[in-house]
C-alpha positions as CSV (number, residue, x, y, z in Angstrom):
1,M,-116.2,278.7,159.3
2,T,-112.5,278.3,158.5
3,A,-110.0,276.0,156.8
4,E,-107.0,277.8,158.3
5,P,-105.3,276.8,161.5
6,L,-106.4,278.9,164.5
7,D,-104.2,281.4,166.2
8,V,-102.9,280.5,169.6
9,K,-105.0,283.0,171.5
10,T,-108.3,281.3,170.2
11,V,-107.0,277.8,171.1
12,I,-106.2,279.0,174.7
13,T,-109.6,280.4,175.0
14,L,-111.2,277.1,173.8
15,V,-109.1,275.1,176.3
16,A,-109.9,277.5,179.2
17,D,-113.7,276.8,178.4
18,A,-113.0,273.1,178.1
19,A,-111.4,273.1,181.6
20,A,-114.4,274.6,183.2
21,A,-116.0,271.1,183.1
22,P,-116.9,269.1,186.3
23,S,-114.7,266.1,187.1
24,L,-114.6,263.6,190.0
25,H,-113.2,265.5,193.1
26,N,-112.5,268.4,190.7
27,A,-109.2,266.6,189.8
28,Q,-109.3,268.0,186.4
29,P,-107.6,264.9,184.8
30,W,-107.1,266.2,181.3
31,T,-104.3,267.7,179.1
32,F,-104.4,269.1,175.6
33,R,-102.0,269.3,172.7
34,Y,-102.4,271.5,169.8
35,L,-100.8,270.7,166.4
36,G,-101.0,274.1,164.9
37,G,-99.9,273.1,161.4
38,I,-102.9,271.0,160.8
39,G,-105.4,272.7,163.2
40,V,-105.8,269.7,165.6
41,L,-106.4,269.7,169.3
42,R,-105.8,266.4,171.1
43,L,-107.3,265.6,174.4
44,Y,-105.4,263.1,176.7
45,A,-106.2,261.7,180.1
46,D,-103.8,262.9,182.8
47,L,-103.5,259.5,184.6
48,R,-101.5,261.2,187.4
49,R,-104.8,262.8,188.3
50,G,-106.8,259.6,188.6
51,L,-108.3,258.4,191.8
52,P,-107.2,254.7,191.8
53,R,-109.2,253.9,195.1
54,T,-112.4,255.7,194.2
55,D,-112.3,255.1,190.4
56,P,-110.1,252.1,189.7
57,E,-111.6,251.4,186.3
58,R,-111.1,255.2,185.3
59,R,-114.8,255.4,184.5
60,G,-115.2,258.6,186.3
61,L,-112.0,260.0,184.6
62,H,-113.4,259.4,181.2
63,I,-116.7,261.0,182.2
64,G,-114.9,264.2,183.3
65,C,-112.8,264.3,180.2
66,G,-115.9,263.7,178.0
67,A,-117.4,266.7,179.8
68,A,-114.4,268.8,179.0
69,L,-114.7,267.7,175.4
70,L,-118.4,268.9,175.3
71,N,-117.4,272.3,176.6
72,L,-114.7,272.4,173.9
73,R,-117.2,271.7,171.3
74,V,-119.6,274.3,172.7
75,A,-116.9,276.9,172.8
76,A,-115.8,276.1,169.3
77,A,-119.4,276.3,168.0
78,A,-119.9,279.8,169.7
79,A,-116.7,280.9,168.0
80,G,-118.2,280.0,164.5
81,L,-116.2,276.8,164.2
82,A,-117.4,273.4,163.1
83,P,-115.0,270.9,164.7
84,L,-114.8,267.2,163.7
85,V,-114.3,264.8,166.6
86,R,-112.8,261.3,166.7
87,L,-113.0,259.4,170.0
88,L,-110.2,257.1,171.0
89,P,-108.3,257.5,167.7
90,D,-105.4,255.2,168.5
91,P,-106.2,251.9,170.4
92,A,-102.5,251.5,171.2
93,Y,-102.6,254.6,173.4
94,P,-105.8,254.4,175.5
95,E,-105.0,257.8,177.4
96,F,-105.3,259.5,173.9
97,L,-109.1,260.2,174.4
98,A,-110.1,262.4,171.4
99,E,-108.8,264.2,168.3
100,V,-110.6,267.4,167.5
101,H,-110.1,268.9,164.0
102,L,-110.9,272.5,164.5
103,C,-110.8,273.6,160.9
104,G,-113.8,272.1,159.5
105,T,-115.6,274.0,156.9
106,G,-119.2,273.1,157.6
107,P,-121.7,275.3,159.5
108,P,-121.2,275.6,163.3
109,D,-123.7,273.7,165.5
110,G,-126.2,276.3,166.4
111,A,-127.8,274.3,169.4
112,L,-124.3,273.9,170.9
113,A,-123.4,277.6,170.3
114,Q,-126.5,278.7,172.3
115,L,-125.0,277.0,175.3
116,G,-121.8,279.0,175.2
117,P,-122.8,281.5,177.9
118,A,-123.6,278.6,180.3
119,V,-120.1,277.2,180.3
120,R,-118.7,279.6,182.8
121,R,-121.9,280.0,184.7
122,R,-122.3,276.3,185.5
123,H,-121.2,275.3,189.0
124,S,-122.3,272.4,191.2
125,S,-124.6,273.6,194.0
126,R,-124.5,271.5,197.2
127,L,-126.8,274.0,198.8
128,P,-130.5,273.3,199.6
129,F,-132.9,273.6,196.8
130,R,-136.6,274.7,197.0
131,D,-139.2,271.9,197.1
132,E,-140.5,272.8,193.7
133,E,-141.4,270.7,190.7
134,I,-139.7,271.2,187.4
135,P,-142.0,271.8,184.4
136,G,-142.4,268.9,182.1
137,A,-141.2,270.9,179.1
138,V,-138.0,271.7,180.8
139,L,-137.4,268.0,181.7
140,E,-138.1,267.1,178.1
141,G,-135.4,269.5,177.0
142,L,-132.8,268.0,179.4
143,S,-133.8,264.5,178.0
144,E,-133.2,265.8,174.5
145,A,-129.9,267.1,175.5
146,A,-128.7,263.7,176.7
147,H,-130.2,262.0,173.6
148,D,-128.5,264.4,171.3
149,E,-125.1,263.0,172.7
150,G,-126.0,259.4,172.5
151,A,-127.1,258.8,176.0
152,Q,-130.3,258.5,178.0
153,L,-131.7,260.6,180.8
154,L,-134.5,259.2,183.0
155,F,-136.5,260.7,185.9
156,P,-137.3,258.1,188.4
157,G,-140.5,257.9,190.3
158,A,-140.8,258.6,194.1
159,W,-140.2,255.0,195.2
160,H,-137.1,254.8,193.1
161,V,-135.8,258.2,194.4
162,Q,-136.1,256.8,197.9
163,S,-134.2,253.7,196.9
164,I,-131.4,256.0,195.4
165,L,-131.2,257.9,198.8
166,E,-130.8,254.6,200.6
167,L,-128.1,253.5,198.2
168,V,-126.2,256.8,198.7
169,R,-126.3,256.2,202.5
170,D,-125.1,252.6,201.9
171,A,-122.2,254.0,199.8
172,E,-121.4,256.6,202.5
173,H,-121.3,253.7,205.0
174,R,-118.9,251.7,202.9
175,E,-116.7,254.6,202.4
176,S,-116.5,255.1,206.1
177,L,-115.2,251.6,206.5
178,A,-112.6,252.1,203.8
179,P,-109.6,254.0,205.1
180,D,-107.9,254.2,201.6
181,V,-111.0,255.6,200.0
182,R,-111.4,258.2,202.9
183,E,-107.7,259.1,202.4
184,E,-108.0,259.7,198.8
185,T,-111.1,261.8,199.3
186,A,-109.4,263.9,202.0
187,R,-106.5,264.4,199.6
188,W,-108.6,266.1,197.0
189,T,-111.1,268.0,199.3
190,H,-110.1,271.0,201.4
191,T,-111.8,271.8,204.6
192,Q,-110.2,275.2,205.2
193,L,-112.6,278.1,205.2
194,P,-111.7,280.0,203.1
195,H,-109.6,277.7,201.0
196,A,-105.9,278.4,200.8
197,A,-104.5,280.7,198.2
198,G,-103.0,279.1,195.2
199,V,-105.0,275.9,195.3
200,T,-106.0,275.2,191.7
201,D,-107.8,271.9,192.0
202,G,-109.8,269.7,194.4
203,I,-113.1,270.9,196.1
204,P,-112.8,273.9,198.4
205,G,-114.7,274.0,201.6
206,E,-116.9,276.7,200.4
207,A,-118.4,274.3,197.9
208,F,-119.1,271.5,200.4
209,G,-122.5,273.1,201.3
210,P,-124.0,272.7,204.8
211,R,-124.4,269.4,206.5
212,Q,-128.0,267.9,205.9
213,R,-130.6,267.7,208.6
214,G,-131.9,264.3,207.6
215,T,-130.8,262.7,204.4
216,S,-133.3,263.8,201.9
217,A,-131.1,264.8,199.1
218,P,-128.2,262.8,197.4
219,V,-125.5,265.3,198.3
220,R,-122.0,263.8,199.1
221,D,-120.5,265.0,202.4
222,F,-116.9,265.7,201.4
223,A,-116.0,266.4,205.0
224,A,-116.7,262.8,205.8
225,G,-116.6,263.3,209.6
226,R,-113.5,265.6,209.5
227,P,-113.8,268.7,211.7
228,M,-114.7,271.8,209.7
229,P,-115.2,275.0,211.9
230,G,-117.8,277.3,210.4
231,R,-119.7,274.9,208.6
232,G,-123.4,274.8,209.5
233,W,-126.3,272.5,209.2
234,A,-129.5,273.0,207.1
235,P,-132.7,271.2,205.9
236,F,-132.7,270.1,202.3
237,E,-135.5,269.6,199.9
238,K,-137.8,266.7,201.0
239,N,-138.7,265.8,197.5
240,P,-135.5,266.1,195.3
241,N,-135.7,266.1,191.6
242,I,-133.4,263.3,190.6
243,A,-132.2,262.2,187.1
244,L,-130.2,259.2,186.1
245,L,-127.9,259.4,183.1
246,G,-127.0,256.2,181.4
247,T,-125.7,254.4,178.3
248,A,-126.5,251.2,176.6
249,R,-122.9,249.9,176.9
250,D,-120.2,250.4,179.5
251,E,-116.9,250.7,177.8
252,P,-114.4,253.7,177.7
253,A,-116.0,255.1,174.5
254,D,-119.5,255.0,176.3
255,W,-117.9,256.8,179.3
256,L,-116.7,259.5,177.1
257,V,-120.2,259.7,175.5
258,A,-121.7,259.8,178.9
259,G,-119.5,262.7,180.0
260,Q,-120.4,264.7,176.8
261,A,-124.1,264.1,177.6
262,L,-123.8,264.9,181.2
263,E,-122.2,268.3,180.4
264,R,-124.8,269.0,177.8
265,V,-127.5,268.4,180.3
266,L,-125.9,270.5,183.0
267,L,-125.5,273.4,180.4
268,R,-128.9,273.1,179.2
269,A,-130.1,273.0,182.9
270,T,-128.1,276.2,183.7
271,A,-129.5,278.0,180.7
272,D,-133.0,277.1,181.9
273,G,-132.3,278.6,185.2
274,L,-131.8,275.4,187.1
275,V,-129.0,274.5,189.5
276,A,-127.6,271.0,189.9
277,S,-125.2,268.8,191.8
278,I,-123.9,265.4,190.8
279,T,-122.9,262.3,192.6
280,S,-121.3,259.0,191.5
281,Q,-121.1,257.8,195.2
282,P,-123.5,254.7,194.8
283,L,-122.0,254.0,191.4
284,E,-118.4,253.7,192.7
285,W,-119.2,250.3,194.4
286,P,-119.8,247.6,191.8
287,E,-122.0,245.5,194.1
288,I,-124.6,248.4,194.5
289,R,-124.2,250.2,191.2
290,W,-126.5,247.8,189.3
291,I,-129.2,248.4,191.8
292,V,-129.4,252.1,191.0
293,R,-131.0,251.6,187.6
294,D,-134.7,251.4,187.1
295,P,-135.4,247.8,186.5
296,V,-138.3,248.5,184.1
297,S,-136.3,251.0,182.1
298,S,-134.2,250.3,179.0
299,M,-131.2,252.0,180.6
300,A,-128.5,249.3,180.9
301,H,-125.8,251.3,182.7
302,V,-126.3,254.3,185.0
303,Q,-123.2,256.6,184.7
304,M,-124.3,259.5,186.9
305,V,-126.9,260.5,189.4
306,I,-127.9,264.2,189.0
307,R,-129.9,266.4,191.4
308,L,-131.7,269.3,189.8
309,G,-133.7,272.1,191.1
310,Y,-134.3,275.8,191.9
311,G,-132.1,277.4,194.4
312,P,-128.9,279.3,195.0
313,E,-125.9,278.8,192.7
314,G,-122.9,277.1,194.1
315,P,-119.5,278.8,194.3
316,A,-116.9,278.2,191.7
317,S,-114.3,275.7,192.2
318,P,-110.7,276.4,191.4
319,R,-109.2,275.7,188.0
320,R,-105.7,274.9,186.8
321,P,-104.1,277.6,184.6
322,V,-104.3,276.8,180.9
323,A,-100.5,276.9,180.7
324,D,-100.4,273.7,182.9
325,L,-102.9,272.0,180.5
326,L,-101.9,272.8,177.0
327,D,-98.8,272.0,174.9
328,I,-98.6,273.8,171.6
329,L,-96.4,272.2,168.8
C-alpha cells in the first residue's frame, strides 16, 4: 500500500508478468507506457501486431490485451499494491485500452494476489488430456473467477460439446479454403523443431502438440497441412471438458472484460492443478459464431472456447523482451 510512484525495477517486473498472458497466435499485441511522476501505467493496443484476416474486428486483440491487464492486476496485488483501473479512458484514441493507477492506497486484492504464482506457470497445453471428470467444486470456482470479472463461464452438456467439435471442424474447413487466412496463420506459427533462436513471438512448433487421431478435442492444428518433420500423432481424450466464456454485450469494453475473465479462469485452473488450451477458431467466422452458444443459456456472446483437464503441461511460448514493450516517461 503506497501513495508514492513506483521504482522502475518494480514496473518492469509488473510488465513482464503482464506480458506472460495468452494472445491470438501469441502475437503479443500490447505496449505499455509508464508515467512515473504520477504512478500511472497505460496499456495500448499494438495494431501492428493485429491479425486483419483472422481478427478483422480486433476482438481477439482486445481479449489478449485484457488478459495482459489481468496479469498486471495480479502481479500488482501480489506486490502489495491496490491499482485503480479505467478501461478505454479516451474515446478519441481507441487503441488506448486502459489506464492503471498503481499508487492506490487501499488494501490489495487478496484473491488476485493468491494467483500470483500461477502467472508464469500458466501455459497452453495442446497435448492429450486424461479422460477424467473435473470435480464440481473446481468447476464452480472457475465460474466464480469469470463472474468476478463480469463475464460468464458455462460448461455445455455432451450434445453441445459434440456440436462445438463439429463447428471447429467447419471452421478448419473454411480456413483451408481461405488462402489469406492460411498465410496469416503461417506467418505467426513456426513449424521448425526446435524453434529458431531469437524468435520472441508466435507459436513455436513444440507448442503445436501432436496431430489428433480422430477429432475428439477442440485443438487447433497450427500446421494446417504444412509439412512438419518429427511431429507425431496421438489419440486425445474422447470426452473433453469444454467451457464457454461469454459476455452480455459485444463491444470493445466487453472484449477487454472477457480477456480479464479468461485469464482469471486460466490462472485459477492452473492453481487448481488443471491444464488448458483455448481456441477461438469457430468464433472467427461470424456466420457460425452465433451457433456456438447454448440456445437455452443466458450467454449472449461467446468470446472463447476453453478446453480443460488433467494432463501434461504445455511448453512455454516465447515472449518479447520488456524493453520492446515498455516506454518510461
